C-alpha positions as CSV (number, residue, x, y, z in Angstrom):
1,M,105.7,83.1,-68.2
2,A,102.5,83.5,-69.9
3,D,103.7,82.8,-73.5
4,T,105.0,79.3,-72.1
5,N,101.5,78.3,-70.3
6,E,99.8,78.9,-73.7
7,Q,102.5,76.3,-75.6
8,V,101.2,73.0,-75.7
9,P,103.5,70.4,-77.1
10,Q,102.6,68.8,-80.3
11,N,102.7,65.0,-79.0
12,E,100.9,66.1,-76.2
13,A,97.7,66.9,-78.2
14,V,97.5,64.2,-80.6
15,E,97.5,61.6,-77.3
16,P,93.9,62.1,-76.4
17,K,92.6,62.1,-79.6
18,K,94.3,58.6,-80.2
19,S,92.8,57.0,-76.6
20,R,89.1,58.1,-78.0
21,R,89.5,56.5,-81.1
22,P,88.9,52.7,-79.8
23,I,86.0,53.8,-77.5
24,V,84.3,55.1,-80.8
25,I,85.2,51.9,-82.9
26,G,83.4,49.9,-79.7
27,I,80.7,52.3,-79.7
28,I,79.9,51.7,-83.5
29,V,80.4,48.1,-83.8
30,V,77.4,47.8,-80.9
31,I,75.9,49.9,-83.1
32,A,76.1,47.9,-86.1
33,L,75.6,44.3,-84.0
34,V,72.2,46.0,-82.6
35,A,71.2,46.9,-86.2
36,L,72.1,43.8,-87.4
37,F,70.0,42.0,-84.5
38,F,66.5,44.3,-85.1
39,Y,67.3,43.5,-89.0
40,W,68.0,39.9,-88.5
41,R,65.0,39.9,-85.9
42,S,62.5,41.3,-88.4
43,T,63.3,39.4,-91.4
44,F,63.9,36.1,-90.5
45,T,61.3,35.9,-87.6
46,E,58.2,37.1,-86.3
47,D,56.8,37.9,-82.3
48,T,54.1,39.2,-80.6
49,D,53.5,39.8,-76.9
50,D,49.4,39.4,-77.6
51,A,49.1,35.5,-77.0
52,Q,48.3,33.2,-74.4
53,I,47.9,29.3,-73.4
54,D,45.1,27.9,-74.8
55,G,43.2,24.8,-73.9
56,N,39.8,22.4,-73.8
57,L,38.0,23.0,-70.8
58,Y,36.3,20.5,-70.2
59,Q,32.5,21.0,-68.5
60,V,31.4,17.8,-66.5
61,S,27.6,17.8,-66.4
62,S,24.9,14.9,-65.3
63,R,24.0,12.3,-67.7
64,V,21.1,11.2,-66.0
65,A,19.0,12.3,-63.2
66,G,19.1,11.6,-59.5
67,Q,20.6,12.6,-56.2
68,V,23.5,13.0,-55.0
69,I,24.8,10.5,-52.5
70,Q,28.9,11.0,-52.5
71,V,31.2,14.0,-53.7
72,N,35.2,13.3,-53.6
73,V,36.5,16.4,-54.9
74,E,37.6,19.5,-53.8
75,E,37.5,22.8,-55.6
76,Q,41.7,23.1,-57.0
77,Q,41.9,19.1,-57.0
78,L,44.2,17.4,-59.3
79,V,42.3,14.9,-60.6
80,H,43.2,12.0,-62.9
81,K,41.1,10.2,-66.6
82,G,38.5,8.1,-64.4
83,D,38.6,9.0,-61.0
84,V,35.2,9.5,-59.6
85,I,33.8,12.9,-59.0
86,A,30.0,12.3,-57.7
87,Q,28.0,9.2,-57.3
88,M,24.1,9.4,-57.4
89,D,21.9,6.9,-55.7
90,P,22.0,4.2,-58.3
91,T,19.0,2.0,-56.7
92,D,16.4,3.3,-59.6
93,Y,18.5,2.5,-62.1
94,Q,19.2,-1.0,-60.8
95,V,15.9,-1.8,-60.8
96,A,15.6,-0.8,-64.0
97,L,18.3,-2.8,-64.9
98,D,17.0,-5.7,-63.6
99,Q,13.8,-5.5,-65.6
100,A,15.0,-4.9,-68.9
101,E,16.8,-8.5,-67.7
102,A,14.1,-10.1,-66.9
103,D,12.7,-8.5,-70.4
104,L,15.5,-9.8,-71.7
105,A,14.8,-13.2,-70.7
106,T,11.3,-13.7,-71.5
107,A,12.4,-12.6,-75.3
108,Q,14.6,-15.4,-75.8
109,A,12.7,-17.9,-74.3
110,Q,9.4,-16.5,-76.6
111,Y,12.4,-16.8,-79.4
112,E,13.1,-20.5,-79.0
113,Q,9.3,-21.3,-78.6
114,A,8.7,-20.0,-82.2
115,S,11.9,-21.2,-83.9
116,A,10.5,-24.4,-82.6
117,G,7.1,-23.9,-83.9
118,V,9.0,-23.5,-87.7
119,P,9.9,-27.1,-88.6
120,I,6.9,-28.5,-86.7
121,T,4.3,-26.6,-88.6
122,S,6.3,-27.4,-91.8
123,V,6.1,-31.3,-91.0
124,N,2.1,-30.7,-90.2
125,V,1.9,-28.5,-93.3
126,R,3.2,-31.5,-95.4
127,T,1.2,-33.7,-93.7
128,Q,-2.3,-32.0,-94.6
129,V,-1.2,-31.9,-98.2
130,S,-0.6,-35.4,-98.2
131,T,-3.1,-36.4,-96.2
132,S,-5.5,-34.1,-98.3
133,G,-4.5,-36.1,-101.3
134,S,-4.6,-39.6,-99.5
135,D,-8.5,-37.8,-99.2
136,V,-9.2,-37.3,-102.7
137,S,-8.0,-40.5,-103.7
138,S,-10.4,-42.4,-101.2
139,S,-13.1,-40.3,-102.5
140,E,-12.4,-41.0,-106.0
141,A,-12.7,-44.8,-105.4
142,Q,-15.8,-44.0,-102.9
143,V,-16.8,-42.3,-106.2
144,S,-16.0,-45.3,-108.7
145,Q,-17.7,-47.8,-105.8
146,A,-21.1,-46.0,-105.6
147,E,-21.1,-45.6,-109.7
148,A,-20.8,-49.5,-109.4
149,Q,-23.5,-50.1,-107.4
150,V,-25.7,-47.9,-109.3
151,A,-24.9,-50.0,-112.1
152,A,-25.3,-53.2,-110.1
153,A,-28.5,-52.0,-109.0
154,D,-30.0,-50.7,-112.1
155,A,-29.5,-54.6,-113.4
156,R,-31.0,-56.0,-110.2
157,I,-33.8,-53.2,-111.5
158,A,-34.1,-54.3,-114.8
159,Q,-33.8,-58.2,-113.6
160,A,-37.0,-57.6,-111.0
161,R,-38.6,-55.7,-113.7
162,A,-38.5,-59.3,-116.2
163,N,-39.6,-61.3,-113.3
164,A,-42.4,-59.0,-112.5
165,Q,-43.6,-58.9,-116.0
166,K,-43.5,-62.9,-116.1
167,A,-45.2,-63.5,-113.5
168,Q,-48.1,-60.7,-114.4
169,L,-48.4,-62.2,-117.5
170,D,-48.5,-65.9,-115.7
171,V,-51.4,-64.1,-113.8
172,D,-53.4,-63.1,-116.8
173,R,-52.9,-66.5,-118.7
174,Y,-54.0,-68.5,-115.4
175,T,-57.0,-66.1,-114.4
176,P,-59.7,-67.7,-117.4
177,L,-58.1,-70.9,-117.0
178,V,-58.7,-70.9,-113.3
179,A,-62.4,-69.7,-114.2
180,K,-62.3,-72.6,-116.2
181,D,-60.8,-74.9,-113.8
182,V,-58.3,-75.8,-116.5
183,I,-55.7,-75.6,-113.7
184,S,-56.0,-75.5,-110.2
185,K,-56.6,-73.0,-107.3
186,Q,-53.4,-73.6,-106.0
187,Q,-51.6,-73.2,-109.4
188,F,-53.1,-70.1,-109.4
189,D,-52.8,-68.6,-106.3
190,Q,-48.7,-69.7,-106.5
191,A,-48.7,-67.8,-109.7
192,V,-50.4,-64.9,-107.9
193,A,-48.2,-65.2,-105.0
194,V,-44.7,-65.0,-107.3
195,N,-46.5,-62.3,-109.3
196,D,-46.5,-60.4,-106.2
197,A,-43.1,-61.7,-104.9
198,D,-41.6,-60.1,-108.1
199,K,-43.4,-56.6,-107.7
200,A,-41.9,-56.5,-104.3
201,A,-38.4,-57.3,-105.7
202,L,-38.7,-54.5,-108.7
203,D,-39.7,-52.0,-105.9
204,E,-36.8,-52.9,-103.6
205,A,-34.4,-52.6,-106.4
206,Q,-35.7,-49.7,-107.4
207,R,-35.4,-47.9,-103.9
208,S,-31.7,-49.6,-103.7
209,A,-30.8,-48.1,-107.0
210,K,-32.0,-44.6,-105.4
211,A,-29.9,-44.9,-102.6
212,S,-27.0,-46.4,-104.8
213,R,-27.6,-42.7,-107.1
214,D,-27.7,-40.6,-104.0
215,A,-24.3,-42.6,-102.6
216,V,-22.6,-41.6,-105.8
217,N,-24.2,-37.7,-105.3
218,A,-22.8,-37.8,-101.7
219,A,-19.4,-39.1,-102.8
220,K,-18.7,-36.5,-105.2
221,S,-19.8,-34.0,-102.8
222,K,-16.6,-35.4,-100.6
223,L,-14.6,-35.9,-103.5
224,A,-15.4,-32.0,-104.5
225,S,-14.3,-31.0,-100.6
226,S,-11.5,-33.1,-100.8
227,V,-10.2,-31.8,-103.7
228,A,-10.6,-28.2,-102.5
229,Q,-9.4,-29.4,-99.1
230,S,-6.3,-30.5,-101.0
231,A,-6.0,-27.4,-102.8
232,Q,-6.1,-25.5,-100.0
233,S,-3.9,-27.1,-98.3
234,R,-1.1,-27.0,-101.2
235,T,-1.6,-23.2,-101.4
236,N,-2.0,-22.2,-97.4
237,A,1.1,-24.6,-97.1
238,P,3.9,-22.3,-97.6
239,K,1.9,-19.3,-96.2
240,Q,1.4,-21.3,-92.9
241,V,5.2,-21.9,-92.8
242,A,5.8,-18.5,-93.8
243,V,3.7,-17.2,-91.1
244,Q,5.2,-19.1,-88.1
245,E,9.0,-17.9,-89.8
246,A,7.8,-14.3,-89.3
247,Q,6.9,-14.9,-85.8
248,A,10.1,-16.0,-85.0
249,A,12.2,-13.5,-87.1
250,A,9.6,-11.1,-84.8
251,A,10.9,-12.6,-82.1
252,K,14.7,-12.3,-82.7
253,A,14.0,-8.6,-82.9
254,S,12.2,-8.7,-79.9
255,I,15.6,-10.1,-78.2
256,A,17.2,-7.1,-80.3
257,Q,14.7,-4.6,-78.2
258,A,14.9,-6.0,-75.5
259,Q,18.8,-6.3,-75.3
260,A,19.0,-2.7,-76.7
261,R,17.1,-1.9,-73.0
262,V,19.7,-3.9,-71.1
263,D,22.6,-2.1,-72.9
264,Q,21.2,1.3,-72.1
265,A,20.0,0.5,-68.8
266,K,23.8,-0.4,-67.9
267,L,24.5,2.9,-69.1
268,N,22.2,4.5,-67.2
269,L,23.4,3.0,-64.3
270,G,27.0,3.8,-64.8
271,Y,26.2,7.4,-65.6
272,T,25.1,7.4,-61.9
273,K,29.2,7.0,-61.4
274,I,30.4,10.7,-62.9
275,V,33.9,10.6,-63.8
276,A,36.5,13.0,-64.8
277,P,36.9,13.0,-68.8
278,E,40.9,14.0,-68.8
279,D,43.8,14.7,-66.1
280,G,43.4,18.2,-64.7
281,I,42.6,20.8,-62.2
282,V,39.1,20.9,-60.5
283,S,37.3,24.5,-60.9
284,K,34.4,25.6,-60.5
285,K,32.4,23.2,-58.2
286,S,29.1,23.5,-57.8
287,V,27.5,20.0,-56.7
288,V,26.7,19.1,-52.9
289,V,26.0,16.1,-51.3
290,G,22.0,15.6,-51.5
291,E,21.5,18.1,-54.7
292,N,19.0,16.5,-57.2
293,L,20.4,17.0,-60.1
294,S,18.8,16.9,-63.9
295,V,20.0,16.1,-66.7
296,G,23.0,18.2,-68.6
297,Q,23.3,20.1,-64.8
298,S,26.9,21.0,-65.0
299,L,29.1,19.8,-62.2
300,V,32.6,20.8,-62.2
301,T,35.2,22.3,-64.8
302,I,38.1,20.2,-65.5
303,V,41.3,22.5,-66.7
304,P,43.6,20.2,-68.3
305,L,47.4,20.5,-67.7
306,T,48.6,18.7,-71.2
307,D,46.5,19.2,-74.0
308,L,47.7,23.0,-74.4
309,W,48.8,24.9,-77.1
310,V,49.4,28.5,-77.9
311,T,46.6,31.1,-79.2
312,A,48.9,33.9,-80.6
313,N,47.1,37.5,-81.9
314,F,49.7,38.2,-85.0
315,K,49.4,41.3,-87.1
316,E,48.6,41.0,-90.4
317,T,51.6,42.5,-91.1
318,Q,53.3,39.8,-89.7
319,L,51.7,37.0,-91.8
320,A,53.2,37.5,-95.2
321,E,55.7,34.6,-94.7
322,M,54.1,32.8,-92.0
323,K,52.8,29.0,-93.0
324,P,52.0,26.3,-91.0
325,G,55.2,24.2,-89.8
326,Q,57.4,26.8,-89.0
327,T,59.2,26.4,-85.9
328,V,58.7,28.4,-83.1
329,K,59.9,29.4,-79.5
330,I,57.8,30.6,-76.8
331,E,59.1,32.0,-73.8
332,V,56.3,32.2,-70.5
333,D,56.2,35.0,-68.7
334,A,54.9,33.7,-65.7
335,L,57.7,31.0,-65.8
336,G,60.5,33.8,-65.3
337,G,60.9,33.8,-69.3
338,R,60.9,30.0,-69.3
339,K,61.3,28.7,-72.9
340,F,59.3,25.9,-74.7
341,T,59.1,24.8,-78.1
342,G,56.5,24.7,-80.7
343,K,55.3,24.9,-84.1
344,V,52.4,26.7,-86.6
345,T,49.8,24.7,-86.7
346,Q,46.9,26.6,-88.3
347,I,46.3,30.3,-89.4
348,G,42.9,31.7,-88.6
349,G,40.2,31.9,-90.9
350,A,39.1,36.0,-89.8
351,T,40.3,38.7,-87.9
352,G,39.7,38.7,-84.4
353,S,37.6,42.1,-84.5
354,S,35.4,40.1,-87.1
355,L,34.7,37.1,-85.0
356,S,33.6,39.2,-81.7
357,L,30.3,40.0,-80.4
358,F,29.8,43.7,-82.1
359,P,32.2,43.4,-85.5
360,P,33.1,46.8,-86.6
361,E,31.0,48.5,-89.4
362,N,33.5,50.1,-91.8
363,A,31.0,51.5,-94.2
364,T,29.8,53.9,-91.8
365,G,31.3,57.1,-90.6
366,N,34.9,58.4,-90.8
367,Y,37.1,55.4,-92.0
368,V,40.6,55.3,-89.9
369,K,42.7,51.7,-90.9
370,V,43.7,49.6,-88.5
371,V,46.2,47.0,-88.1
372,Q,44.0,43.9,-87.6
373,R,45.5,41.0,-86.1
374,I,44.3,36.9,-87.0
375,P,44.5,34.6,-84.2
376,V,47.4,32.1,-84.8
377,R,47.6,28.4,-83.7
378,I,50.6,27.0,-82.0
379,D,51.3,23.6,-80.9
380,F,53.8,22.7,-78.6
381,T,56.5,19.9,-80.2
382,D,57.9,18.7,-76.9
383,L,55.3,19.4,-74.5
384,Q,55.8,16.1,-72.4
385,D,59.7,16.8,-71.5
386,E,59.5,20.2,-71.3
387,N,56.5,20.6,-69.0
388,K,57.1,17.4,-66.7
389,D,56.5,20.0,-63.2
390,E,53.3,20.6,-65.3
391,A,53.7,24.5,-64.5
392,L,51.4,25.6,-67.6
393,R,48.1,27.0,-67.0
394,I,45.6,27.8,-69.7
395,G,45.5,31.1,-69.7
396,M,49.0,32.3,-69.1
397,S,50.7,35.6,-71.5
398,V,53.6,33.7,-73.6
399,E,55.9,36.1,-76.2
400,P,56.0,33.6,-79.0
401,T,59.3,34.3,-82.0
402,V,58.5,32.6,-84.9
403,R,61.3,31.3,-87.8
404,V,59.7,33.0,-90.9
405,K,63.1,32.1,-92.9
406,Q,65.7,30.3,-92.5
């Protein structure tokens, strides 16, 4: 009986071994596939869980000082680019704009006046030059006329002197004759009268000649003055025109300055409306109605929903094959593993530890080699379609997988 139980048929012993063989083969295949997957992943891709969504946070601040009269947003409110966040009292800035526009109108009027004066001045100086030239010609004619009068006076002096000499000779000749009664007393008196008249005529001729010479000197002085004035007019004429043109140019520059003040006043008035620079969510709101704002004072922070990218901190040992342009699969933890596509855009210029507030000092103490991490920027390639619901938020953790080999 015992012998019967101990004996096992040969075909029954071999059968279990044959049934376990497919299981073993399956396990080996699974292990091989897993090993192949990890080999492929480690060889053709690089991934990290030290990554997050990044973006530009827009700090909205006041560009002018003033009192807040209206606030239009609340914390965590969605706003669009151009939406008014807060309104400041615009009264002072409206007054400044009105004053600047009045100054501009004044400057334009002054420019028109100065511009109109340029041709007028040009005509006046040409007239002055022409008139001074005519004065020179007239003075020269007066000098010539006076000199001719001097020559005529000299001739009259010579004639009067000859007449006076003849009359004096007649008197001298008649004197002894009248004493001897050779001639009558009447004839002698007539000769004396003629002599006196000729002397008076000579004296008058001499005085007339002196007056003519004085007239010549006066005419020459006037001629010299006319010549000097003519020369001065010719010299100063271009300068007077240049001065008027410079005044017109200065008036035109004043228009530009006044226009700049008007433009600045308009900008300041526009700055009283504080608007959202981009689409996003309002965060860190710190402005209330009635608050007096100063220039540069922060009001809210706008967190964008579209202009996003990924900052992934890869180990330095993962960067050997990584370069800009490589495709990336991005898995977002907060969205249940939802995947997005992207590409490598930039590889950081320094490790994270080097850019920290207190970088390590490897030259002191015992050195232990630590694998460093370098930030890599990954841009979304189809964010508009993949993020239509705008579910992504700055700071969310992601796991990017970079295809480093094809």
